[in-house]
C-alpha positions as CSV (number, residue, x, y, z in Angstrom):
1,Q,-41.5,-1.4,-31.7
2,V,-40.1,-1.1,-28.2
3,Q,-40.2,-4.1,-25.9
4,L,-39.8,-4.0,-22.2
5,V,-39.1,-7.0,-20.0
6,E,-39.2,-6.7,-16.2
7,S,-37.7,-9.0,-13.6
8,G,-36.8,-9.0,-9.9
9,G,-40.2,-9.1,-8.2
10,G,-41.0,-11.5,-5.4
11,L,-42.2,-12.0,-1.9
12,V,-40.3,-10.1,0.9
13,Q,-41.0,-9.2,4.5
14,A,-41.7,-5.6,5.6
15,G,-38.5,-3.7,5.9
16,G,-36.8,-5.8,3.2
17,S,-35.5,-4.8,-0.2
18,L,-36.0,-5.8,-3.9
19,N,-34.3,-4.6,-7.0
20,L,-36.4,-4.6,-10.2
21,S,-34.9,-4.6,-13.6
22,C,-36.3,-3.6,-17.0
23,V,-34.5,-4.5,-20.2
24,V,-35.4,-2.4,-23.2
25,S,-35.1,-3.5,-26.8
26,V,-33.8,-0.2,-28.0
27,K,-31.3,2.3,-26.8
28,I,-32.9,3.8,-23.7
29,L,-31.5,7.3,-24.4
30,T,-33.8,7.4,-27.4
31,I,-36.8,7.1,-25.1
32,N,-38.2,10.4,-23.9
33,Q,-39.0,9.0,-20.4
34,M,-38.5,5.7,-18.7
35,G,-40.5,4.9,-15.6
36,W,-41.9,2.4,-13.1
37,Y,-45.6,2.3,-12.4
38,R,-47.5,0.0,-10.0
39,Q,-51.0,-1.2,-9.7
40,A,-52.5,-2.7,-6.6
41,P,-55.8,-4.7,-6.7
42,G,-58.8,-2.4,-7.1
43,L,-56.7,0.7,-7.6
44,Q,-55.5,2.7,-10.6
45,R,-52.0,2.3,-12.0
46,E,-49.8,5.0,-10.5
47,L,-46.3,6.4,-11.3
48,V,-43.6,5.3,-8.9
49,A,-40.5,6.9,-10.4
50,S,-39.3,8.2,-13.7
51,I,-36.0,9.1,-15.3
52,M,-35.3,11.2,-18.5
53,P,-32.3,11.1,-20.8
54,S,-31.1,14.3,-19.1
55,G,-30.9,12.4,-15.8
56,Y,-33.9,14.3,-14.3
57,I,-35.7,12.0,-11.9
58,N,-39.1,12.2,-10.3
59,Y,-40.5,10.1,-7.5
60,A,-44.0,9.6,-6.0
61,A,-44.2,11.2,-2.6
62,D,-44.7,7.9,-0.7
63,V,-41.6,6.2,-2.1
64,K,-39.2,9.2,-2.0
65,G,-36.2,8.3,0.2
66,R,-36.9,4.5,0.0
67,F,-36.8,3.8,-3.8
68,T,-34.1,4.7,-6.3
69,I,-34.5,4.6,-10.0
70,S,-31.3,4.3,-12.1
71,R,-30.2,3.2,-15.5
72,D,-27.4,1.5,-17.3
73,N,-27.2,2.9,-20.8
74,A,-24.8,0.3,-22.1
75,K,-27.2,-2.5,-21.0
76,N,-30.3,-0.6,-22.0
77,T,-31.7,-1.4,-18.6
78,V,-33.6,0.6,-16.0
79,Y,-33.6,-0.4,-12.3
80,L,-35.8,0.3,-9.3
81,Q,-34.1,-0.4,-6.0
82,M,-36.7,-0.6,-3.4
83,N,-35.7,-0.4,0.3
84,S,-37.7,-0.3,3.5
85,L,-40.6,-2.0,1.8
86,K,-44.0,-1.8,3.3
87,P,-47.1,-4.0,2.9
88,E,-48.8,-1.1,1.0
89,D,-46.0,-1.4,-1.6
90,T,-47.6,-4.7,-2.7
91,A,-48.6,-4.4,-6.3
92,I,-47.7,-5.4,-9.9
93,Y,-44.9,-3.2,-11.0
94,Y,-44.7,-2.2,-14.7
95,C,-41.9,-0.7,-16.7
96,N,-42.9,2.1,-19.0
97,G,-41.3,3.9,-21.8
98,K,-42.7,7.1,-23.4
99,K,-41.4,7.8,-26.9
100,W,-43.1,10.9,-28.4
101,T,-46.8,10.0,-28.5
102,Q,-46.3,6.3,-27.8
103,D,-46.5,4.5,-24.5
104,Y,-44.8,1.1,-24.2
105,W,-45.4,-1.3,-21.3
106,G,-43.8,-4.4,-19.9
107,R,-46.0,-7.3,-18.7
108,G,-45.3,-6.5,-15.1
109,T,-43.7,-8.2,-12.1
110,Q,-45.4,-9.0,-8.9
111,V,-44.1,-7.5,-5.6
112,T,-45.6,-8.8,-2.4
113,V,-44.6,-7.4,1.0
114,S,-45.7,-9.3,4.0
115,S,-46.2,-7.8,7.4
């Protein structure tokens, strides 16, 4: 069983920054893909960024250039550095791990960006 625990959310003004962390209970290099998703009220959960063991990274179009996903293999932790935050980035952010056919999710951390 893979457990994911997020932290780092909070309230920030537009233009500010937050750094989210996701601690994984297993070696993250054994996970096929680690990612961050977000879900705003009334909307579907959407992919924000993902990283694979090879180092391949993918970003959603509206965060590219503002958000950076990274990982610390020794700490089994994945990060999401979010800069130039906008009110429309307000959502619950979830850490996700895909291992073969299984999807694992954290409980989420709230990010609120005020205008």
